N, C-alpha and C positions, 0 to 999 in steps of 0.2 A: 574217834580214832578207830581205824579197820586194823585187822590183825595182820601182821607181817605174814608173808607167803609161807615161810616156814612154820610158823607156828600152826597156819591151817593145814599143810600138810603133815605136820605130827599129830594132829589133833584126828585128822582123817585116818591114821593108820592106828592110833589108839581106838576109835569108834569100830573101825574094821575088825581089830583084835578082839573086841568085846561084843562083834556081833550085831551091832546096833544099828540095823537097817534104817529105821527112821532118822537118825542123826546123819547117817551116811547121807541118805537120800536128800537129805535139806543141804548139804554140801555140794552138791551135783548142779552144774547149770544145764539150762533145758537141752542145750546143744552139745552136750558131754560126748567125747570120742573116747572109747576104750578099747585097748587092744594089749592082749597078751600073746604067749606061744599058742593057745588054743582057740582064741575068739578075737572077733573084732565087730564092736558095734557102735552105733552112732544114735544119739537121743537119750534124755533121761530115763525114760520109760524101759527103755531095752537093757541099759545099764544099770538099773536098779533091778530087774528081772535076773541078770547075770549073777550080781551080788547076791540076791536070795539064794540062787541055786547055790553058789558057792559056800553060803552060810549052813544053807541044810545039807550039805555033802560033808560037812564038817563038824565033829564034836566039839573040838578045841582047835583054836587058832592063836600062837603065839608069835607076836612080831619083834624082833629085837633089830633096832637100829644101828647098824655098824658105822656109817658114816653119812654125811648130807651136805651137799652142796647146793648153792642157792645163787640163781641170777635174778634179772628184774621181774619175770613172770615165771619162772620155774623152779623146781627143785628135783634133784637128783638124789634118792635116796637110796643105799646100799642096804638090803636088808637080810636077816636071817628068820625065814619064816617056817614055823614047825607046825605041823597040822596034825590032830590025834595023837600028840606026844611022841609021834615016831617018825613021821616023813619031816624031813629037814629039807628046804629048799634055799638057794641063795638066789636073791632076786635082785634088779636095780629097777627101779619105781621112776619115772618121769614124770613129774606131776605139774600140770600148767595152771595157774590160777588167773581168771579174768579180773578186771579192774571191779568187779562188784563183790570180788573175794570168793568167787566161787570156783570149783574144780571144772575146767573145761577140757581136760584131757588128762587122762593115764595111760602111760605107756608101760609095760612092764616085760624085762628083760630077764630070762632065766639064764644062770650060769653052773658054775660048778663048786661043790662045797672043796 
């Protein structure tokens, strides 16, 4: 039995918070699309490189899931992200999962605290 999409998305957020690049990269599909308020990349190699940069630029990342909504193949998670214990961001991630249980799209939208 495969993991439910919500479990996959929450595991991704946990591994991202832990800055576990190997685990995060294993969760990405080859054709992943990654977009936030600063960047837009397509393909696993480019998505891993952007994730690596984020991890290198942050000494610590804390992710608090405020709420989470699930449909057939996507999760919308409202997050409070604290970077380096001082910079707080309110973000909504829309994470899409393919039939193989791999993340094939992450679209992040920044909001206000």
